[in-house]
Steps between C-alpha positions, in 0.01 A plus 500: 500500500781737594687425177185574298462835679862585424451408133193726481692787658792453259260513205336815640841659555601416142176650370571822695850521353367446147240774546758748629741408221229552238415844643865605498554375143197691371612824665861448392389435143309826497809680631721348229258603226482859623871543580710709262858472383561875513748656742271495801621514862567168668267337748616500862358175644424482871379140474544218573725559802378620837758780475404809301754704297583846633482646148157598367343424161567734205324834547158527341468132406249260655651168608305181571642210703267206443524143622363198674612336824412169658602420857481194723500441876491824696364596846173633348439248218595165351498636142453839336511614136458857385537750220727791595514848346720801573465828309765772511511854362793736553414868484866604526841326508472498880131432572284200414144404593399134537193282535514131595216249516399135468165502315450123515598255774410130525594335828450195719497534877369280781369249246290747299560670165401855414557782255550864589708811462796615704624841602542819299796725579579852383841655546779724381876469466746791511867482396714676761837448331566406139800268491708362216695177468612381843362815664151400610175668410307559824124542523213487748144378441172495688198272446150512648249215486171646381302176462509158664316227310536248783698234312767323711844661488843365423742448787601866532141620543331813367618834647261790544792743462846430367816713491789370289860618455652378172854484359616370159838490325719315247812330634737309267227387263248422774194709584362508852179632658488529878187599695432568866136525612295608799138386468188541711323164537149483644290223649161629603561816702859399586786661307861384502821590321656264249862526387634356176822486298550378143802465273486389137795462262466458123747433221462518123580183306481647147234495229250673726516237775573572866484307825406629846547361849352649815489459877222667698381521860173624654422499870159354591397704807173318572658156470821613673692324225691592184435426135815447294524395137732446204382602151644414159377634167587523131412801285503550124486842333308432179513872423618810680153558639396135554661263753376149587581326829446171682632343814434355845535585867577256780405583859773421751313510832201314638271804471615596149297413191668175401491539120409774256516474120446805282519629143414827331628794305575872523369719218576869452246666271693625194334844502520769766190574702553871422732715290 
């Protein structure tokens, strides 16, 4: 009986992955068809790592970071699959506005399955110092949760407010993004501080391919534990304004999400939002 239940769950998980993959392929196909070969600014992907680059997207261009993520075995769920979208618009070389949301979430928790939506965040990122080469670019960002759909969260939770300090640089052919965060986590009327650190390192392999590795840590104030994970991803720049990515994340502590698998793309619209 137990083996039959596991087989059913594996088939359901596979169906979820196929659905997410189909959605990503359709959206990516539309991006490829609309992309142009002209000398347009390059996309500045923030996905798929937890770390965010300190540099902002090209001024006046709208950037979409679209993908799907499926996760297994976490404190709030046994499985979770979702579509993820981040939109960015820089109004100057030093100021960028962002919106992040998960419009569709399918999850299994406590033996039941359900569909829903997750949180919506609005934020801004400001570059404090523009670096070059090994001299890091330094920025600060702030996010506010404006909607909570009630879907179970990943291991690091869902902050109401988030303040992030970001640094990025190039060192001997390697690019790094380092983030330090202070988040406000709520549970009912109780509010607690969460502290997090992330470090991702990427390296180009030629022909548009690059590889990224990352270590991240989030405190879990209500569990009095820590979530720690190791992420690996591949990226392929099909065009200057279109970058595909795929990879996985492995949780390293008992209260971390055990496995996450993700794929998606970053697409910078080839025309400015204004002139």
